[in-house]
N, C-alpha and C positions, 0 to 999 in steps of 0.2 A: 503494500499500499504506499509506504513512505520511500521506497528505493529511488524513484525517479527524482524526488523533490530533493534528496540528501546526494544525488550522483551515484548510488551504489547499484552493484550488479545483481545483489542478492542481500538478504537480511543478515547482519552480521552477528546478532545475538540470539538465533534461535537456539533451543535448550537440546539439540540432538548432539550425541557425543561425536562430532566430527573431527577426526584427526588433523584436518588442514587448518583447524583453528586453535590447535594445542599451542598453549604458552610455555615454554621451556625455562622456568625458573630454576635456580641453582638445585632446589629441592626436586623439582619435577624431573630434571635431568638426571639426577642421582638416583630417582628411584625408577625411571626409564631404564637407566643402565643396569640396575638390579634385575629388572624383570627381563630384559633381553638376556642378560647372562644366564638367569636362573632357568630359562626356556631353552636356549640354544645349548647350554652345558648340561641340561637335564640334571639339575642339582636337587631334585626331591621337591620340596615344599619351600614355596615362597609366600610371604605374608605382607600385603599392602594394607595399610590403614589409612584413616583420614574421616573427616567430618564430612556429613552429606553435602555435595556441591562443591567438593574441592578438587573435583576432575579425576576420579579414579578410573571410571569406566573410559572416558577418552583417552587416558595414558595406557591402559589395558589395550584398547583397540590400536593404539599405535604401535605398541609392542609386537602384537601379532601380525600386523601388517608388514612390519620391519622382517619379522621371522619368516613369514611368507617370501618377501623379496630376496631374503639370503639363502633360500632352502635350495636353490640350484635345480629347480625343477622337480624336486622330490615331492610326493605326495604328502600331504599333512592335513592333520583333523583338529579343530580346536573346539572342544566341548565346553560351550559356555554355559553354565548352570545358572539361571537368573532366577529361579524359584526354589528358595532354600527350605521349602517345607515339603518336599516329595517324599512319598513313602518308599521303603526299600526296594519294592518290586517296580516302582514307578522310575527310580534312579537306575535300575538294571536296564530298563526298557530304553531309557534317554541315553545311556553310554553306547548301547549297541547300536543305536540309530545313528549317534553322532560318528561313531567309528566304522559305520557300515558292514557291521557284523551279521551274524545269521538271525533267522527267526527263533532258532532254539537259545541263542545268546541272549535274546530279548527277554527270555522266560526263565533262565537258570543262571544263577550268580556262578556256579561252578563253571557253566559253560563260556559264560561272558569272561571270566579271568583267563581261562585257557585260551580262547581265541584272540584276546586283546594281547596276551603276552605274546602269542605267536606272530602277530600282525607287527607289534612294535620290534620285536628281535628281528624280524625280516626287514628292518630298515624304515619302516613307517614312521614318520614323525608325527607326534601329537601330544597335546596338552589339556589337561582340565583345569577349568578356571570357575571358581564358586564364588559368585557374587553375593552381598549381604551375608556373608559368612558368621557374622555374630549372632544370627537367627537360625542357624543351622542345628536341627536337633541332634543330641549325643549320639543316637544310633546312627545316623548318616554321616557325621564325622567319623566314625569308627570305620564306615566301609570306605569313605575316601582315604583314610590312613593306610587301609589294606590295598587300596589301587596305587597309593605312593610307594608301596613296598615291592611292586612289580620290577625286577632289575634283572641285568645280566651279570656276568662275573666283573665286568668292570664300570657299568653304567646303570643309573635310575632310568628305567625306559619311559615313565609317565610322569614329566613334570606338572605339579599341582600348584595352583595359585590361588590362595584365600583372600579374598578382598572384602573389607568390611569397614565399620565405623570403629572408633576407639575401644567399644566395648569388647571386641574381637580379641585384644591383647589381654583384657581380664580374663576372658573365658579361657585362654589358652593356659593361664595359671591355675585353673581348677585341677584338683588331684586326678580327676577321671580322665583328664586330657594329656596327661603327663607324657604317655608315649608320643602322641601327636606332636606336642610341642619340641620333644627331642629330635624329630624329623625336619624341623624347620631349619633351613641353610640360609635363608636371606630374609631380612626384615626391612621395610621402609615405610615411611610416614608422609602424607601430604598434610601440609598446614595451610591456615589463610594466607592470602597475598598480602604483602606489604603496600604501603602508599605508594613507592615505585613501582611495583609489580602490578598493581591495580592499574595504574597510567598505561604501562605497556601492554596489558591486556585489552584494555579499550581501543588504544591506537591499533595495536595489531590486527585486532579482528576488523575494524573499519578499513584497514589498508588491504587485507585479504580480500574483502567484499568490494574491493574497487573504489573505495571513498578516499576522501582527505580529512584526516582526523582534526584538521585545523577549522574545518568549517561545521563541525557538528558538535562537540563540547567544548566549553569554557574551561579554564583551570579550576575555578570554583566550582563547576560542576563534577569534575573528576573527584575533587576532594570530598565534596558532599556525597558522592557516590561511594567513596571508600568509607566514609563515616557511617553510612547507612547500611552498607553491605556487610562490615566488619572483614571485608577482605575475601569473603566467599565467592568464587567464581560463578555458580550458578545464580548466586542472588545479584551479582554485578549485571549479568546478562539480562535478567528479568527487569531491573531497573532501566537499564539502557534502553531495551526494546520499548518499553512502556513510554520512556520519554522521548523516544524519537517518533513514536506516534502521537504523543501529545504536542510535541514540537512541529509535526507536520500539520496537525489540525490548526495549530496558532500561528504557521508560517514563522517559525523562528529558526535562525541561523546565527551563530551557534547556539545550543541549548545552555544556558544558564543554572546557577545553583537553585533559583526559583522553582524552576520547572521540576528539577530533581526532588526537591522537598515536597511539592505537591503530589508526586507519584507515589513518595514514600509514604506519605500520609495515608494514601489510598490503600496500601499495601500493609499498613501498620507497622513499619520499619522504623525503629528508633537507633540513634546512634548509640553505641557503646561508650562507657567512659573512657576506655583504653584508646579508642580512635579518636575520640574528641581531645584527648591530651597529646596525640600524636601528631598534630597538624599546625602548628605556629607558622604564622605567615608574618615575616617582616616584624617580629616580635608582638604581634597582634594575637588576640584569640580567634580561632578559625573554627570553632563550634557552631553554635545557632546564629552568631552573628550574620553568617552569609544568607541564610534563610530568610532574614527580614530585610535584605538589600533588596533594591531595585534591580531589574533584569539587565544588569550592566553589559551582559554579553552581546547585547544587541547594538552596542556602539560600534561603527564601522572602524574606528581607529584603535581597537582594541589589539593586543600583541596576539600574534598567531598562537593557537593553542600548542602546536608541537614545540615552539621556541619556549613557551612557558614550561612545558613539562621537563624540557632539558635543563632550564634554568632552575627548575626546582628538584631536579635529581630524578624525574620521571623519564628516563631515558628509555626508548623502546631497545629490545634486544634482537 
């Protein structure tokens, strides 16, 4: 709807986990390296944790896209379990389907393990990714542990990636899961974006979508987005998408802090104390002061947003 008005080829802030839009902060880059290493080197179990909306799913899809590109033409199967509440029989059927096993394997756990081991030992590359792993029942986690035990004399044959919110780390400390925890070879955590990274995230997505960041959001708008989103990428995208829709309706270029505050009130998003304290501007308080200002971003002689981002340390990566 607003794409033509802002000179965009596509909407930059859709909530789909598109790897094209992945912002590789230092933390994301480290986590992506761990995932790629865990998959390619078949390191057993890799654990990825982070709050909802920090980009775990996008990172996972990027890791497997790179694994496919580096496979050298070998056949690969990525079993991505999104429903953590499957029954044991449903999980067996799921694994047989994802790895192209026989109908018998879909009905028998013993046959599944036998066929899966034969296929993986024969050179077929594969991995199991379990999303929302903090909610997986104990019995199903035990099944996953058994799959992670499939191995040759030299390698684990089925890499397993457990993806979940921070509660997953607590669950792994439960005595009943000690054997699973002992098999975790790699662990990584995603946190919220910093102010600098929030600016990079917004500018990077706009650029990928074919737009000019200087014409879309003012510095004050970027800072207000950071305050209200607490640096959570999914929330940043929700705010930006709705701000662009509002800006299109009101014919605003660039969008200023007042519009951001209006959108955030609609979504009941309040700034955290930590983000308010993190945003000093020329020695002035930068919290709610901007919300009460006039829409200064409409002034034609305002400094371009990219220059301001750089001046305030919001450099694009």
